[in-house]
C-alpha positions, 0 to 999 in steps of 0.5 A: 887226899895223900897230898893233904895228909902229907901236907898236914904231917909235914906242917904239924910234925916235921916243921916244928922239929926242923925249927927246934933244930934251927933254934938249937943252932942259934942257942948252941953258939950263944952258949959257946960264946958266953951269952945267956939264952933267956928264951927258946921258943918254937912257934909264934903267938900265945904260949901254949906250954912252957918250962923254964925258958923254953916255950911252945907257942900256939902256932908251934908249926911256924918258926921259932925264936931264941933271945939272949939277954946279953948278946951285946957282949958278942963280937961281930964275928961271934954274932955271925956264927950265932946268926948262921948257927941255925942254918948250919944245924939245919944243913948238917942234920939234912946232910947226915940223913941225906948221906945215911939214907941215900936221899934223891933230891925231889924224890919223896919215899917217906917222911924222912925224905920230906924232913931232909927236903924241908931242912934244905928248904929252911937253909935257903929261905933263912939265908934270903935277906928279907923281913917276914911277919915274924921278924928278919931272916938270918940272912937279913940280920947278917946283912944288917950286921955287915952294914953296921 
């Protein structure tokens, strides 16, 4: 029973926070380089709640998305930073908490440890170049950028 409760808490509460941090990394670098963020969403599917250009979608525990209206103004190097921004923010948040809490890899004492582990997992998964049901991973977008 503990496994099921932990799974639900991680899925419904921790993953959306990690997705928010990830998408914030993309949005941060878009804004630094002068691009306009036209959509910042957590989750997928129909819109559950929205405010300005921020959306929480019905499957809020499943990824997220940042859309830029004028990303074509970015150079290739700037796009690399944008694509890696999410991974960087996930890694940085996990590393800071890791160092502050004395996290031991694969030892789950509390939900903060789960947050750290899932954040590291987000980093690895997002760097794998593949297409998913919600679009290309950051790694796939980097490979495509490199090819072009």
